[in-house]
SERO-4910 file (N, C-alpha, C, O; in steps of 0.05 Angstrom, whole numbers):
BEGIN
 pado doro    nc1    nc2    nc3   cac1   cac2   cac3    cc1    cc2    cc3    oc1    oc2    oc3
  Unk    A   -226    402    146   -239    387    168   -216    379    188   -192    385    185
  Unk    A   -226    364    209   -208    359    232   -185    340    225   -188    319    211
  Unk    A   -162    348    235   -139    332    230   -120    335    254   -114    358    261
  Unk    A   -111    312    266    -92    314    289    -67    300    281    -68    281    265
  Unk    A    -44    309    293    -19    295    291    -11    288    321     -7    306    337
  Unk    A    -10    263    327     -5    255    355     18    235    356     26    224    335
  Unk    A     28    230    379     48    209    383     34    185    395     21    188    415
  Unk    A     37    162    382     25    137    391     39    126    414     62    134    421
  Unk    A     26    106    427     39     92    450     63     77    442     79     71    459
  Unk    A     66     71    417     89     57    407    113     78    399    134     70    389
  Unk    A    107    103    403    128    123    398    127    133    369    144    149    361
  Unk    A    110    123    353    107    131    324     87    152    320     64    150    329
  Unk    A     94    173    306     75    196    301     53    186    281     59    170    263
  Unk    A     29    195    285      7    187    268    -12    211    263    -14    229    280
  Unk    A    -26    211    242    -47    230    235    -73    218    240    -78    195    231
  Unk    A    -91    232    253   -118    222    258   -137    241    243   -137    265    246
  Unk    A   -154    228    226   -173    242    210   -200    239    222   -207    217    232
  Unk    A   -218    260    223   -246    258    232   -263    270    212   -254    288    198
  Unk    A   -287    260    209   -307    273    191   -333    275    206   -337    260    225
  Unk    A   -352    293    196   -376    300    212   -392    276    219   -404    276    241
  Unk    A   -395    257    202   -412    233    207   -402    216    230   -416    199    241
  Unk    A   -377    219    237   -367    204    260   -345    183    254   -333    171    273
  Unk    A   -338    178    228   -318    158    223   -290    171    226   -287    196    225
  Unk    A   -271    154    231   -243    163    235   -223    146    219   -229    123    211
  Unk    A   -200    156    216   -178    141    203   -152    149    216   -148    172    223
  Unk    A   -134    130    218   -107    136    229    -86    129    209    -86    107    197
  Unk    A    -67    147    204    -46    143    185    -18    148    198    -13    170    207
  Unk    A     -1    127    198     25    129    208     43    145    189     42    142    164
  Unk    A     61    162    200     81    175    183    103    154    175    115    156    154
  Unk    A    106    134    192    123    112    186    109     94    166     89     82    172
  Unk    A    120     93    142    108     77    120     86     91    106     76     80     86
  Unk    A     76    115    115     53    127    102     29    108    102     14    107     83
  Unk    A     27     93    124      9     70    125    -16     75    141    -14     83    164
  Unk    A    -39     71    129    -65     73    143    -66     48    161    -63     26    151
  Unk    A    -71     53    186    -72     30    206   -100     27    219   -105      8    233
  Unk    A   -116     46    214   -144     44    226   -164     60    209   -158     82    200
  Unk    A   -187     47    205   -210     60    192   -235     51    206   -243     28    204
  Unk    A   -247     68    221   -271     61    235   -295     76    226   -294    100    222
  Unk    A   -317     62    222   -341     75    212   -356     91    234   -346     94    256
  Unk    A   -379    100    227   -395    117    245   -402    103    270   -407    116    291
  Unk    A   -404     75    270   -411     59    294   -385     50    308   -387     33    325
  Unk    A   -362     61    301   -338     56    314   -329     27    309   -313     16    325
  Unk    A   -338     15    287   -329    -11    281   -303    -10    263   -301      5    244
  Unk    A   -283    -26    271   -258    -25    256   -261    -41    230   -270    -64    230
  Unk    A   -253    -28    208   -256    -40    183   -230    -53    171   -231    -67    152
  Unk    A   -208    -47    184   -182    -56    175   -170    -76    195   -176    -74    219
  Unk    A   -155    -95    185   -143   -115    203   -113   -108    208    -98   -100    190
  Unk    A   -106   -111    233    -78   -108    241    -71   -133    256    -84   -140    275
  Unk    A    -50   -147    248    -41   -171    261    -34   -166    290    -22   -146    296
  Unk    A    -42   -185    309    -35   -182    336     -4   -186    340      7   -179    361
  Unk    A      8   -197    320     36   -201    321     52   -180    304     76   -183    299
  Unk    A     39   -160    296     52   -139    280     73   -124    297     68   -116    320
  Unk    A     96   -120    284    117   -104    296    113    -75    290    104    -68    268
  Unk    A    119    -58    310    117    -29    306    144    -17    312    146      4    325
  Unk    A    165    -31    304    192    -21    310    207    -19    283    213    -39    271
  Unk    A    212      7    274    226     10    249    255     -4    252    268     -4    273
  Unk    A    264    -16    229    254    -15    203    235    -37    195    230    -40    171
  Unk    A    224    -52    215    204    -73    207    180    -62    195    171    -41    204
  Unk    A    168    -75    175    143    -67    163    121    -77    181    125    -95    197
  Unk    A     97    -63    180     74    -69    198     55    -85    182     46    -76    161
  Unk    A     48   -109    193     30   -125    177      2   -119    185     -8   -125    208
  Unk    A    -12   -108    165    -40    -99    169    -46    -71    159    -28    -57    150
  Unk    A    -71    -63    160    -77    -37    151    -76    -35    121    -86    -53    107
  Unk    A    -63    -14    110    -60    -10     82    -30     -3     76    -24     21     73
  Unk    A    -12    -23     74     15    -17     68     20     -5     39      5    -12     21
  Unk    A     38     12     36     46     23     10     69      8     -1     91      9     10
  Unk    A     64     -6    -23     85    -22    -36     97     -8    -60     84     -4    -80
  Unk    A    123      0    -58    136     16    -80    165     15    -75    172     17    -51
  Unk    A    183     11    -94    177     11   -124    173    -17   -135    174    -19   -160
  Unk    A    169    -37   -120    164    -63   -133    144    -78   -114    142    -72    -90
  Unk    A    130    -97   -127    111   -115   -113    116   -143   -124    103   -152   -143
  Unk    A    135   -156   -112    144   -182   -125    123   -204   -121    114   -216   -140
  Unk    A    115   -210    -97     98   -234    -92     72   -233   -108     63   -253   -120
  Unk    A     59   -209   -108     34   -207   -121     35   -211   -151     19   -224   -164
  Unk    A     56   -198   -163     58   -199   -192     67   -228   -200     58   -238   -221
  Unk    A     85   -240   -185     93   -268   -191     69   -287   -190     66   -304   -208
  Unk    A     52   -284   -170     30   -302   -166     10   -298   -189     -1   -318   -199
  Unk    A      5   -273   -197    -15   -268   -218     -5   -280   -244    -20   -293   -258
  Unk    A     21   -274   -250     32   -284   -275     33   -314   -276     27   -326   -296
  Unk    A     39   -326   -254     40   -357   -254     11   -368   -259      7   -386   -275
  Unk    A     -8   -356   -246    -36   -366   -248    -47   -359   -276    -61   -376   -288
  Unk    A    -41   -335   -287    -51   -329   -314    -38   -347   -335    -52   -357   -353
  Unk    A    -13   -352   -332      1   -370   -350    -12   -397   -350    -18   -408   -372
  Unk    A    -17   -408   -326    -28   -435   -323    -57   -436   -334    -65   -457   -346
  Unk    A    -72   -414   -331   -101   -414   -339   -105   -408   -367   -122   -420   -380
  Unk    A    -91   -390   -378    -98   -380   -406    -77   -387   -427    -84   -386   -451
  Unk    A    -54   -394   -421    -33   -399   -442    -21   -426   -441     -4   -432   -423
  Unk    A    -30   -443   -460    -18   -470   -461      8   -468   -477     26   -485   -471
  Unk    A     11   -449   -495     36   -445   -511     44   -416   -511     26   -399   -508
  Unk    A     70   -410   -514     78   -382   -512     64   -366   -535     60   -376   -557
  Unk    A     58   -341   -528     45   -324   -547     52   -295   -541     66   -290   -521
  Unk    A     43   -275   -557     49   -249   -552     38   -239   -525     52   -225   -510
  Unk    A     12   -245   -519      2   -237   -492     18   -251   -470     24   -238   -449
  Unk    A     25   -276   -474     40   -289   -453     67   -276   -448     76   -273   -426
  Unk    A     81   -267   -471    107   -253   -468    102   -226   -452    118   -218   -437
  Unk    A     79   -214   -457     73   -189   -442     72   -194   -411     83   -179   -395
  Unk    A     58   -216   -405     56   -221   -376     83   -228   -363     89   -220   -341
  Unk    A    101   -242   -379    127   -246   -369    142   -221   -365    159   -219   -347
  Unk    A    138   -200   -383    151   -175   -380    142   -161   -355    157   -149   -341
  Unk    A    116   -163   -351    105   -151   -324    118   -164   -301    124   -151   -281
  Unk    A    121   -190   -302    133   -203   -279    163   -194   -274    172   -191   -252
  Unk    A    176   -190   -295    203   -179   -292    204   -153   -279    223   -147   -264
  Unk    A    183   -135   -284    184   -109   -271    180   -111   -241    187    -93   -227
  Unk    A    170   -135   -232    167   -138   -202    192   -151   -190    191   -162   -168
  Unk    A    214   -151   -205    239   -163   -193    262   -143   -199    277   -145   -217
  Unk    A    264   -123   -182    282   -100   -187    306   -103   -169    310    -86   -152
  Unk    A    320   -125   -173    347   -128   -160    346   -133   -130    330   -149   -121
  Unk    A    362   -119   -115    365   -123    -86    344   -110    -70    348   -109    -46
  Unk    A    322   -101    -81    302    -89    -64    287   -108    -47    286   -132    -53
  Unk    A    275    -98    -25    257   -116    -10    234   -124    -26    228   -111    -46
  Unk    A    221   -146    -17    199   -160    -32    177   -140    -42    168   -142    -65
  Unk    A    169   -122    -23    149   -102    -30    160    -74    -31    146    -54    -26
  Unk    A    184    -72    -37    196    -45    -39    203    -33    -11    199    -46     10
  Unk    A    213     -8    -12    220      5     13    204     26     24    210     36     46
  Unk    A    183     35      9    166     57     18    152     51     45    149     69     61
  Unk    A    145     26     49    131     20     75    149     18    100    141     15    123
  Unk    A    176     21     93    196     20    116    209     47    120    229     50    133
  Unk    A    198     68    108    210     94    109    192    114    125    168    110    128
  Unk    A    204    134    137    188    156    150    181    176    129    198    188    116
  Unk    A    155    181    127    144    201    108    142    227    124    145    228    148
  Unk    A    137    249    109    131    275    121    105    285    110     94    276     90
  Unk    A     95    306    125     71    319    115     78    336     91     98    351     92
  Unk    A     64    334     68     70    349     44     67    378     50     46    387     57
  Unk    A     89    394     46     87    423     53     72    438     31     64    461     36
  Unk    A     69    427      7     55    440    -14     37    422    -29     42    416    -53
  Unk    A     15    413    -17     -4    395    -29    -21    409    -49    -24    433    -49
  Unk    A    -32    393    -67    -51    402    -87    -76    412    -71    -82    401    -50
  Unk    A    -89    433    -82   -112    444    -68   -135    425    -67   -139    408    -85
  Unk    A   -151    427    -46   -174    409    -41   -200    427    -44   -202    449    -34
  Unk    A   -221    416    -57   -247    431    -58   -258    431    -30   -254    411    -15
  Unk    A   -274    452    -22   -287    452      5   -309    432      6   -329    435     -8
  Unk    A   -305    411     22   -325    390     25   -325    381     54   -309    391     70
  Unk    A   -343    361     61   -344    350     87   -325    327     89   -331    306     99
  Unk    A   -300    332     79   -279    310     81   -257    319     98   -253    343    103
  Unk    A   -241    299    107   -216    304    122   -193    292    107   -195    268     99
  Unk    A   -173    305    103   -151    295     85   -124    301     98   -121    320    114
  Unk    A   -105    285     89    -77    289     96    -61    283     71    -68    264     56
  Unk    A    -40    299     66    -21    294     44      5    287     54     17    302     70
  Unk    A     16    263     46     42    254     55     62    254     31     54    251      8
  Unk    A     87    257     39    108    258     20    132    240     27    140    239     50
  Unk    A    142    226      7    166    211     11    186    217    -11    179    213    -34
  Unk    A    209    226     -5    229    233    -25    253    213    -24    260    204     -3
  Unk    A    264    206    -47    286    188    -47    311    199    -33    315    223    -32
  Unk    A    326    182    -22    350    191     -7    375    177    -20    372    159    -37
  Unk    A    398    185    -11    423    172    -21    423    143    -14    434    127    -30
  Unk    A    412    136      9    411    108     17    393     92     -3    400     69    -10
  Unk    A    371    104    -11    352     90    -29    366     84    -56    363     63    -69
  Unk    A    381    103    -65    393    101    -92    416     80    -92    426     72   -113
  Unk    A    424     71    -70    443     48    -69    432     23    -79    446      6    -91
  Unk    A    406     20    -73    392     -6    -80    375     -1   -104    370    -20   -119
  Unk    A    365     23   -109    348     29   -132    356     57   -143    347     78   -133
  Unk    A    373     58   -164    386     84   -171    370    102   -187    376    108   -210
  Unk    A    347    113   -174    330    131   -186    320    153   -165    316    147   -141
  Unk    A    317    177   -175    306    197   -157    277    201   -161    268    201   -184
  Unk    A    262    204   -140    232    206   -143    220    222   -120    233    227   -100
  Unk    A    195    229   -124    178    238   -101    152    222   -104    140    221   -125
  Unk    A    146    210    -80    121    195    -78    103    209    -60    109    214    -36
  Unk    A     78    217    -69     59    231    -53     34    212    -50     27    195    -67
  Unk    A     22    215    -27     -3    199    -21    -22    217     -7    -15    228     13
  Unk    A    -46    220    -18    -68    235     -6    -88    214      6    -99    197     -9
  Unk    A    -93    217     30   -113    200     44   -137    217     51   -134    237     66
  Unk    A   -161    211     40   -184    227     46   -206    211     58   -212    190     47
  Unk    A   -217    221     80   -239    207     93   -263    223     92   -264    248     96
  Unk    A   -286    208     84   -312    220     84   -332    200     94   -324    177    101
  Unk    A   -356    206     95   -377    187    108   -378    162     90   -384    163     66
  Unk    A   -372    140    103   -372    114     89   -351    109     67   -354     91     51
  Unk    A   -331    126     67   -312    123     45   -284    132     54   -281    152     68
  Unk    A   -264    116     46   -236    123     50   -222    121     23   -223    100     10
  Unk    A   -208    144     14   -198    145    -11   -167    150     -9   -158    168      5
  Unk    A   -151    134    -23   -122    137    -23   -114    143    -53   -120    128    -71
  Unk    A   -101    164    -57    -91    172    -84    -61    176    -84    -51    195    -72
  Unk    A    -47    157    -96    -17    160    -97     -9    175   -123    -24    176   -143
  Unk    A     14    188   -122     26    201   -145     56    197   -144     69    203   -124
  Unk    A     67    187   -165     96    185   -167    107    205   -187     98    207   -209
  Unk    A    128    220   -177    140    239   -195    169    232   -199    184    227   -180
  Unk    A    178    230   -224    206    224   -232    222    249   -231    218    268   -247
  Unk    A    241    251   -212    257    274   -210    286    269   -219    305    283   -214
  Unk    A    287    246   -234    313    238   -244    316    249   -273    299    263   -284
  Unk    A    339    244   -283    346    252   -311    340    232   -332    344    236   -356
  Unk    A    331    208   -321    325    187   -340    299    171   -331    292    172   -307
  Unk    A    285    158   -349    261    145   -343    266    121   -326    288    110   -325
  Unk    A    246    112   -311    248     86   -296    221     72   -295    201     85   -300
  Unk    A    222     47   -290    199     30   -288    195     22   -259    214     19   -244
  Unk    A    170     19   -250    165     10   -222    137     -4   -222    121     -2   -241
  Unk    A    133    -17   -200    107    -28   -195     97    -16   -167    113     -9   -150
  Unk    A     70    -15   -164     60     -3   -141     35    -16   -131     20    -26   -148
  Unk    A     30    -18   -106      5    -29    -96     -3    -17    -69     15    -11    -53
  Unk    A    -28    -15    -64    -39    -10    -37    -51    -36    -29    -70    -45    -41
  Unk    A    -39    -48    -10    -45    -75     -1    -65    -75     22    -57    -73     45
  Unk    A    -90    -76     17   -111    -74     37   -114   -100     53   -116   -122     42
  Unk    A   -113    -96     80   -120   -118     99   -146   -110    110   -147    -93    127
  Unk    A   -167   -124    101   -195   -119    111   -201   -136    134   -193   -160    136
  Unk    A   -216   -124    153   -226   -139    178   -250   -154    170   -268   -143    158
  Unk    A   -250   -179    176   -273   -198    170   -284   -209    196   -269   -221    212
  Unk    A   -310   -205    202   -321   -214    227   -326   -244    226   -322   -258    246
  Unk    A   -334   -254    204   -339   -284    201   -334   -292    172   -349   -284    154
  Unk    A   -314   -309    167   -306   -315    141   -328   -332    127   -327   -333    102
  Unk    A   -346   -344    141   -366   -360    129   -388   -344    113   -403   -355     97
  Unk    A   -388   -319    118   -407   -302    104   -394   -285     82   -406   -267     70
  Unk    A   -370   -291     76   -356   -276     55   -358   -291     27   -352   -315     24
  Unk    A   -367   -276      8   -372   -287    -19   -348   -279    -36   -339   -257    -34
  Unk    A   -337   -298    -53   -316   -290    -72   -325   -269    -90   -348   -270   -100
  Unk    A   -308   -248    -97   -316   -226   -115   -299   -226   -139   -303   -207   -155
  Unk    A   -281   -244   -145   -265   -246   -169   -267   -274   -180   -270   -293   -165
  Unk    A   -266   -277   -206   -271   -303   -219   -248   -321   -214   -252   -345   -214
  Unk    A   -223   -311   -211   -201   -330   -206   -194   -330   -176   -183   -311   -165
  Unk    A   -202   -352   -163   -199   -353   -134   -173   -371   -128   -174   -396   -131
  Unk    A   -152   -357   -121   -126   -371   -117   -111   -358    -94   -117   -335    -86
  Unk    A    -92   -372    -84    -74   -360    -64    -48   -374    -65    -46   -396    -77
  Unk    A    -28   -361    -54      0   -372    -53      5   -379    -25      6   -362     -7
  Unk    A      8   -405    -20     13   -418      6     43   -417     11     58   -434      0
  Unk    A     53   -398     28     82   -396     31     91   -419     50    115   -426     50
  Unk    A     74   -431     66     80   -452     83     86   -478     66    103   -494     72
  Unk    A     70   -479     44     75   -501     25     96   -495      3     95   -505    -20
  Unk    A    114   -478     10    135   -471     -9    126   -457    -33    137   -461    -55
  Unk    A    106   -439    -31     97   -422    -53     79   -437    -72     76   -427    -94
  Unk    A     66   -458    -64     47   -472    -82     23   -454    -87     13   -441    -69
  Unk    A     14   -454   -113    -10   -438   -120    -35   -457   -121    -34   -479   -131
  Unk    A    -56   -446   -109    -81   -463   -107   -104   -446   -119   -127   -455   -119
***
């Protein structure tokens, strides 16, 4: 299906996906980040901050950032809330959650890793796609000598973005090209556009947030 690679007004290359029903998606090669997903009625479904920087090496606030190889804030918040909610005394499950939290603190790395601040490329040898009414792009990020200075592991990170009627699918794959195993955390951090917050219903039982203005207080 239709796929375009164009230069944006900000000078960053992006891939534009189209599908027959009329929806579109835009994916930046910088960060491998989806920055737009519009439905058949041309309504934008993703949020991009009006203050978002589009000047590398700054991360772009909005869309669907790729967080790899660590996701510190999210894991820390979850572990703190789970500890406070379920564990009054240390236990085996509690120790497991503390171990998960440690995996989100991988030394001198940026808070959400470096994948969102790197230039990706089009995958020259993607996995085959079945013939459907979908539009897809396969992106590839390989480790560099600069990366291994802060995270000493070799890897290939692939991301397939597939657009179909009423659906946007992102499938990441991490390949260890190193001679030793490594641990990592990964997240696709969705920023969804909301027309009116008053009509939004909570969809998870634990409703909490981390207020950075209040010095990281959890509510």
